[in-house]
C-alpha positions in Angstrom: 76.5 -49.6 59.7 75.3 -46.8 62.6 71.1 -46.2 62.1 70.1 -42.8 62.0 68.9 -40.9 64.4 66.3 -40.2 61.9 65.2 -44.0 62.3 65.1 -44.2 66.6 62.3 -43.5 68.7 62.8 -40.9 71.4 63.8 -43.0 74.1 66.5 -44.9 71.6 67.6 -41.6 71.3 67.7 -41.4 75.5 64.1 -39.3 75.8 63.4 -36.0 75.2 65.4 -33.9 76.9 68.6 -35.7 74.8 70.5 -33.6 72.4 69.9 -35.7 69.8 65.8 -35.5 70.4 66.2 -32.2 70.5 68.3 -31.8 66.9 65.9 -34.0 65.4 62.7 -32.0 66.5 64.8 -29.0 64.7 65.6 -30.8 61.9 61.4 -31.8 61.0 60.6 -28.4 61.8 63.3 -26.9 59.1 62.0 -29.5 56.5 58.5 -28.6 57.3 59.1 -24.5 56.6 61.2 -25.3 53.5 58.2 -27.4 52.5 56.0 -24.3 52.9 58.0 -21.8 51.8 58.4 -24.1 48.4 54.1 -24.5 48.0 53.4 -20.8 49.2 52.7 -18.3 46.5 54.7 -15.0 46.8 53.7 -12.5 49.9 53.9 -12.0 53.1 53.1 -15.3 54.0 56.0 -16.7 52.0 58.1 -14.0 53.1 57.5 -15.0 56.7 58.3 -19.1 56.2 61.7 -18.2 54.7 62.5 -15.7 57.8 61.8 -18.5 60.0 63.7 -21.0 58.6 66.6 -18.3 58.8 65.9 -18.2 62.1 65.5 -21.3 63.4 68.9 -22.8 61.1 70.8 -20.1 62.3 70.3 -20.3 66.1 70.3 -24.3 65.6 74.1 -24.0 63.9 74.9 -21.3 66.2 74.2 -24.0 69.5 75.6 -27.2 67.5 78.8 -24.6 67.1 78.9 -23.5 70.8 77.6 -26.7 72.9 78.2 -29.7 70.9 80.9 -29.9 68.0 83.7 -29.2 70.8 82.4 -32.7 72.9 82.4 -34.2 69.2 85.9 -33.2 68.6 87.0 -34.2 72.0 84.9 -37.7 72.1 84.4 -39.3 68.7 87.0 -41.0 66.4 87.4 -38.4 63.9 85.2 -36.0 65.1 88.2 -32.8 63.7 86.7 -34.2 60.6 83.2 -34.4 61.0 82.8 -31.1 62.7 84.8 -29.6 59.9 82.5 -30.9 57.1 79.5 -29.8 59.0 80.9 -25.8 59.5 82.0 -25.7 55.9 78.4 -26.4 55.3 76.9 -23.7 57.8 79.3 -21.1 55.9 78.5 -22.1 52.7 74.2 -21.9 54.3 75.8 -18.7 55.8 76.8 -17.0 52.8 74.1 -17.9 50.7 71.3 -16.3 53.6 73.7 -12.9 53.6 73.1 -12.6 49.6 69.2 -13.7 50.1 69.0 -11.3 52.7 70.2 -8.1 50.2 68.0 -9.2 47.3 64.6 -8.4 47.0 61.8 -10.9 47.4 60.7 -12.9 44.1 64.3 -11.8 41.8 65.4 -15.1 40.2 69.0 -14.7 41.6 67.4 -14.4 44.9 65.0 -18.0 44.4 68.1 -19.8 43.0 70.0 -18.8 46.1 67.1 -19.6 48.8 66.6 -23.3 46.3 70.7 -24.2 47.0 70.8 -23.1 50.7 67.7 -25.1 50.7 69.3 -28.3 49.7 72.6 -27.4 51.5 70.3 -27.0 55.0 68.9 -30.9 53.8 72.6 -31.9 53.2 73.6 -30.8 56.8 70.6 -32.2 58.3 71.4 -36.2 56.6 74.8 -35.8 57.7 74.5 -34.6 61.2 71.2 -37.4 61.6 73.6 -40.7 59.5 77.1 -39.5 60.7 78.0 -37.4 63.3 74.8 -37.5 65.6 75.4 -41.2 66.0 79.0 -41.3 66.3 78.1 -38.4 69.3 75.7 -41.2 70.9 78.7 -43.9 71.3 80.9 -42.2 72.5 78.9 -40.8 75.3 76.6 -41.7 77.8 73.0 -40.8 78.3 72.8 -38.8 81.4 76.0 -36.7 79.1 73.2 -36.8 76.1 70.8 -34.9 78.5 73.6 -32.1 80.1 74.1 -32.0 76.7 70.7 -30.8 75.5 69.9 -28.4 78.3 72.9 -26.3 77.9 72.2 -26.7 73.8 68.7 -25.8 74.0 69.8 -22.4 76.0 72.4 -21.7 73.9 69.9 -22.0 71.0 67.4 -19.7 72.9 70.0 -16.8 73.1 71.6 -17.5 69.7 72.3 -14.8 66.7 69.2 -15.6 64.0 70.3 -14.7 61.1 74.1 -14.7 59.5 77.2 -12.7 60.4 79.9 -13.8 57.7 82.8 -12.7 59.6 82.0 -14.6 63.4 84.2 -17.2 63.6 82.6 -20.8 64.0 84.1 -21.8 66.8 84.5 -21.6 70.5 85.4 -18.9 72.4 85.1 -16.5 69.1 81.7 -17.6 68.2 80.6 -17.4 71.8 82.2 -13.7 72.5 80.3 -12.7 69.3 77.3 -13.9 69.8 76.0 -12.6 72.8 75.7 -8.9 71.0 74.3 -10.5 68.1 71.9 -12.1 69.4 70.6 -9.1 71.1 70.6 -7.3 67.5 68.8 -9.8 65.4 66.3 -10.1 67.9 65.8 -6.2 68.2 65.8 -6.6 64.6 63.0 -9.6 64.4 60.7 -8.5 66.4 60.7 -5.0 64.2 60.4 -7.0 61.3 63.5 -5.9 59.6 65.1 -7.7 56.3 68.8 -7.9 55.0 71.6 -8.7 56.8 73.8 -7.5 59.3 77.8 -6.3 58.4 78.8 -8.5 60.8 
């Protein structure tokens, strides 16, 4: 059985610039932020932690769908099946967070949706670290993992930061719609707005 990227050193992942190391860093940060949300009392700090989870999860997933999954589909046996599974998880998270952003903080229904979204994020992390990313590492060389890391990071830093249920999960549709939505999301984030867009 292939070892999870969670159990490997940075060097084994291709160095700190490798897409595998970058992915794992984001996953660790997602786990930290979700745990922070769970342990904080209701209030502004807790809402800020949730906002940070959402922004990281959505920019991370958008970069995966735009940069990584096309390479996985081309390079990895069963890549289509593996990426479809992860894309389905991404869509479920997207739908839940859209609902969360429409509900008032502290509402029982909202807290249940947050709990379910966090479970899905953790499942998504496991599927990526235990199944998909190790298979990608077997299929491409270290230089390509580093090039993918640079491209992935560039897209992640400019990606949408909130759910947009009607945006396709795959290029070119996601990339074409992602540019204006990213600008919209980042202005909204800077202004401190809560609530989901209509896209």
